[in-house]
Structures are given as C-alpha cells and as structure tokens.
C-alpha positions as CSV (number, residue, x, y, z in Angstrom):
1,X,-28.2,15.7,5.1
2,X,-28.3,16.2,8.8
3,X,-27.8,19.6,9.9
4,X,-28.3,19.5,13.7
5,X,-25.0,20.5,15.9
6,X,-23.7,18.1,18.4
7,X,-24.9,20.4,20.9
8,X,-28.8,19.5,19.7
9,X,-27.9,15.8,20.1
10,X,-27.8,15.7,23.9
11,X,-30.6,18.5,24.4
12,X,-30.5,18.1,28.0
13,X,-33.2,20.3,28.7
14,X,-35.7,17.6,28.9
15,X,-33.3,14.9,31.0
16,X,-34.9,14.0,34.3
17,X,-33.2,14.8,37.6
18,X,-31.6,11.7,39.0
19,X,-34.1,11.4,41.9
20,X,-36.8,11.2,39.1
21,X,-35.3,8.3,36.8
22,X,-37.2,5.6,36.2
23,X,-36.2,2.2,37.6
24,X,-34.2,0.3,35.2
25,X,-35.7,-2.9,35.0
26,X,-33.1,-5.8,36.5
27,X,-33.7,-8.4,33.9
28,X,-33.7,-8.0,30.3
29,X,-36.9,-6.8,28.7
30,X,-36.1,-8.5,25.2
31,X,-35.7,-11.9,24.2
32,X,-33.5,-12.9,21.1
33,X,-35.1,-14.1,18.2
34,X,-33.2,-14.7,14.8
35,X,-30.2,-13.2,14.5
36,X,-30.1,-10.4,11.6
37,X,-26.4,-9.4,11.2
38,X,-23.2,-9.5,12.5
39,X,-20.0,-7.8,12.0
40,X,-16.8,-8.6,13.5
41,X,-15.0,-5.8,11.6
42,X,-12.4,-8.0,10.4
43,X,-11.6,-6.8,6.7
44,X,-9.5,-4.5,5.6
45,X,-12.5,-1.9,5.4
46,X,-16.2,-1.6,6.1
47,X,-18.2,-4.1,4.5
48,X,-20.5,-3.1,1.3
49,X,-23.6,-3.3,3.4
50,X,-22.3,-0.5,5.7
51,X,-22.9,3.2,4.1
52,X,-21.6,6.6,4.8
53,X,-24.2,9.4,6.4
54,X,-21.8,11.4,8.1
55,X,-17.7,10.9,7.8
56,X,-15.5,9.5,9.0
57,X,-15.5,5.6,9.6
58,X,-12.3,3.1,9.0
59,X,-11.5,-0.5,9.9
60,X,-8.5,-0.3,12.3
61,X,-7.1,-3.2,14.7
62,X,-9.9,-5.1,13.7
63,X,-12.6,-3.0,14.9
64,X,-14.9,0.0,13.3
65,X,-13.2,3.3,14.3
66,X,-15.3,6.3,14.0
67,X,-13.7,10.2,14.3
68,X,-15.9,13.0,14.1
69,X,-14.3,15.3,11.2
70,X,-17.1,17.5,10.6
71,X,-16.2,19.4,13.7
72,X,-16.9,22.9,12.7
73,X,-19.6,24.8,10.7
74,X,-18.7,25.5,7.4
75,X,-20.5,26.5,4.0
76,X,-21.5,23.9,1.8
77,X,-20.4,23.1,-1.7
78,X,-23.0,25.1,-3.5
79,X,-22.6,27.9,-1.2
80,X,-26.0,28.0,-0.7
81,X,-26.1,26.8,3.1
82,X,-24.1,26.0,6.3
83,X,-23.0,22.3,7.0
84,X,-23.0,22.0,10.8
85,X,-20.6,20.5,12.9
86,X,-22.0,16.9,13.2
87,X,-21.0,13.5,14.8
88,X,-19.5,10.6,12.6
89,X,-22.5,8.7,11.1
90,X,-22.1,4.8,9.8
91,X,-25.5,3.4,8.6
92,X,-27.0,0.0,8.2
93,X,-30.2,-1.0,6.4
94,X,-32.0,-3.5,8.7
95,X,-35.7,-3.1,9.2
96,X,-36.8,-4.2,12.9
97,X,-39.7,-3.3,15.1
98,X,-38.4,-4.9,18.3
99,X,-34.4,-5.7,18.7
100,X,-31.4,-6.3,20.4
101,X,-28.0,-4.9,19.5
102,X,-25.0,-6.1,21.1
103,X,-21.3,-4.8,20.7
104,X,-18.1,-3.5,22.0
105,X,-17.4,-0.1,22.3
106,X,-14.2,2.1,23.3
107,X,-13.6,5.5,24.1
108,X,-10.2,7.1,22.6
109,X,-10.8,10.8,23.1
110,X,-14.4,10.3,21.6
111,X,-17.1,12.5,23.7
112,X,-20.1,10.3,22.8
113,X,-20.9,7.1,21.5
114,X,-24.4,6.0,20.1
115,X,-26.7,3.7,18.6
116,X,-29.9,5.1,16.8
117,X,-32.7,4.1,15.1
118,X,-34.6,5.8,12.2
119,X,-37.3,5.4,9.7
120,X,-36.3,7.8,6.5
121,X,-39.6,7.3,5.0
122,X,-41.3,8.6,8.4
123,X,-42.0,12.4,7.6
124,X,-43.3,13.4,11.3
125,X,-39.4,13.9,12.6
126,X,-36.7,15.4,11.2
127,X,-34.7,12.9,8.8
128,X,-36.8,10.0,10.3
129,X,-35.0,9.9,13.5
130,X,-37.0,7.9,16.2
131,X,-35.0,7.3,19.3
132,X,-31.1,6.4,20.1
133,X,-29.1,5.5,23.0
134,X,-25.9,7.8,23.6
135,X,-22.9,6.8,25.8
136,X,-20.5,9.1,27.7
137,X,-17.9,8.7,30.1
138,X,-19.9,10.1,32.6
139,X,-23.8,8.8,31.6
140,X,-26.0,6.9,29.3
141,X,-28.8,9.0,27.5
142,X,-32.1,7.2,25.9
143,X,-33.7,9.9,23.6
144,X,-37.2,9.4,22.2
145,X,-36.6,11.7,19.0
146,X,-39.6,10.6,16.9
147,X,-42.2,12.4,19.5
148,X,-39.5,14.3,21.5
149,X,-36.8,16.6,20.2
150,X,-36.8,15.9,16.5
151,X,-40.7,16.2,16.3
152,X,-41.2,18.5,13.6
153,X,-43.5,20.9,15.5
154,X,-41.4,20.9,18.4
155,X,-38.4,21.6,16.3
156,X,-40.1,24.6,14.8
157,X,-41.2,25.9,18.2
158,X,-37.8,25.8,19.5
159,X,-36.9,28.8,17.5
160,X,-39.5,30.9,19.1
161,X,-38.0,32.0,22.6
162,X,-41.7,32.8,23.7
163,X,-42.5,29.1,23.7
164,X,-39.5,27.8,25.6
165,X,-42.1,26.7,28.4
166,X,-44.4,24.8,26.3
167,X,-41.2,23.3,24.3
168,X,-40.2,22.4,27.7
169,X,-43.3,20.6,28.5
170,X,-43.5,18.9,25.8
171,X,-40.3,17.2,26.1
172,X,-41.0,15.8,29.4
173,X,-40.3,12.2,29.8
174,X,-38.8,12.2,26.7
175,X,-35.0,11.4,27.1
176,X,-33.5,10.5,30.2
177,X,-29.6,10.5,31.3
178,X,-28.6,8.2,34.0
179,X,-24.7,8.7,35.7
180,X,-22.1,6.1,34.7
181,X,-18.3,6.2,35.5
182,X,-16.4,4.7,32.4
183,X,-12.9,4.9,31.3
184,X,-11.3,5.8,28.3
185,X,-8.9,3.0,26.4
186,X,-11.2,0.0,27.8
187,X,-13.6,-1.9,25.9
188,X,-17.3,-2.1,27.3
189,X,-19.9,-4.6,26.1
190,X,-23.0,-2.4,25.2
191,X,-26.3,-4.2,24.8
192,X,-29.7,-2.1,23.4
193,X,-32.9,-3.7,23.9
194,X,-35.9,-2.2,22.3
195,X,-39.2,-3.6,22.6
196,X,-42.4,-1.9,21.9
197,X,-42.5,1.5,23.5
198,X,-39.6,0.5,26.0
199,X,-35.5,0.7,25.4
200,X,-33.3,-0.3,28.1
201,X,-29.6,-0.5,27.9
202,X,-26.9,-2.5,29.8
203,X,-23.1,-2.1,30.1
204,X,-21.0,-5.1,30.4
205,X,-24.3,-6.7,31.8
206,X,-25.1,-3.9,34.4
207,X,-28.5,-2.1,34.0
208,X,-27.1,1.3,32.7
209,X,-30.4,3.3,31.4
210,X,-34.2,2.9,30.6
211,X,-36.9,4.7,28.6
212,X,-40.5,4.2,28.2
213,X,-41.7,6.6,25.5
214,X,-44.4,6.5,22.7
215,X,-42.1,7.1,19.9
216,X,-39.7,4.4,20.6
217,X,-42.6,2.0,19.3
218,X,-42.4,3.0,16.1
219,X,-43.0,0.0,13.8
220,X,-40.7,0.5,11.1
221,X,-37.4,1.1,12.7
222,X,-35.6,0.7,8.6
223,X,-32.0,2.1,9.6
224,X,-29.6,1.6,12.6
225,X,-26.7,3.9,12.4
226,X,-23.5,4.1,14.9
227,X,-22.3,7.6,15.6
228,X,-19.1,9.2,17.3
229,X,-18.7,12.4,18.5
230,X,-14.9,13.7,19.3
231,X,-11.6,11.6,18.6
232,X,-11.8,8.6,18.2
233,X,-14.6,5.9,19.4
234,X,-14.6,2.5,18.3
235,X,-17.0,-0.3,17.8
236,X,-16.5,-4.3,17.5
237,X,-18.4,-7.6,17.2
238,X,-21.9,-6.1,16.5
239,X,-24.7,-8.6,16.4
240,X,-28.3,-7.4,15.8
241,X,-31.4,-9.9,16.9
242,X,-34.9,-9.6,15.9
243,X,-36.5,-9.5,19.4
244,X,-40.0,-10.1,21.3
245,X,-41.0,-9.1,24.8
246,X,-39.2,-11.2,27.6
247,X,-41.4,-13.3,29.1
C-alpha cells in the first residue's frame, strides 16, 4: 500500500520559479491513435474494470466522485505500522507508452485532482510511480516521479538532513508548477498528453503545463490512476487514447 503523505505528493522543493518555467507548446505534442478506454460513469457504481487503490470513490450524479477519507495518520489493522494520510486513488489497468487522457474535472472542496501513470513491476521507484499531472485551484503541476521524488535512492537520501542540498540538485527539472485560476463547482476539460519524455497539460483547450524529463519516457505505463485530495473532486467523460508524436 502507498504510504506517502499528501505533503510528500506536492514536494515543491523542486518546482521551478515562474521565470524559469519551460515554455508550454502552443500546439498538441500528441496525435490520437486508437481509443483504448472510455467511461461516462452513467451506471450506479464504478464499472468492474476499475479497482480501489485508496478509498473512497463513488458514482454520483453520473460522474465519479472522489473523497479523501484517509485524512490522518492511523495505526494499521495489525498494529505493526502506520497508515499514512493519503489522497483517494482509483486505478485502471491500461498499458500505454504514449497516450492522451481526456476527462472533465470539478472541485467541490477538493484541494487537488490528478492523473497518474504507474508501473507496479518497476522496482526503481516507490510503488512503481512514474509521472503525474496534478491540478489545484491555483496551479498545475507535472512531476517526473520515476527519476525524481519517488526514485528509491532519492527517497532514502531525504531521510538524511546532511544530504538536503544533494537531493535538491537531483530533483532539479523533475517537477514544474504553473499558475492557474480555477473555480470550485465548475467543470473543466482536462487533457494530459504523454509522448516520449514530454508531458503537456491543457485545461479547457488552453496550455496549462509542460515538462520534459527522462522518467516520463518509461516504456511500460501499465496503470492509470485518478486521485483526489480533500473533499470532494469529480471526474466525468474519461477517454484514454493510444498516441503518437504529433507531426
């Protein structure tokens, strides 16, 4: 089970200053190929293809609503460890390398909504985390987790205060946060394009974030996960396309 706290998800130590942010490509970096998956969440409960990673998600008003219920650290059931506070996470097995993920998102108390790519068989990063796009009311963040904050050796070094500067150097360029101004209670069209070592995010068709980093190029992105921190955040009209670099 994932054990990282919400604060660790953000990990703003590697975020570039606004003046240093990469220029977001004005045009798509990916071209759609075959449609791999779609869900309009019109049923009474999530389709069986979905699986729980961290509770809690439910179908409400023909959309998928996530609510963070693990909102504080608590002893595990066996009493041998601590179950850390964690965003709600809903998982889907869709092997991709390059993809376009489209959906609608809405904040109704949520502090963060994200789309994450993982490979559980990859042992070089914690829990197989590869990369993700996070949306907040005030900004959009892209994180290369495979070669950044979730890389095993970097996670270990973070426990040693004397290696703080070394960790900061290793994390340079692995995460970016672009400013945004979103409103709660409003649906937004979110698109996450992943091609080779690049990820581009648009909101309502407008460029919102971009990162080029080696971990994004991981060849086997076997899982897509939806995350919600806080209460509540919703997804609708999700589509996942296989993709190729745009010409």
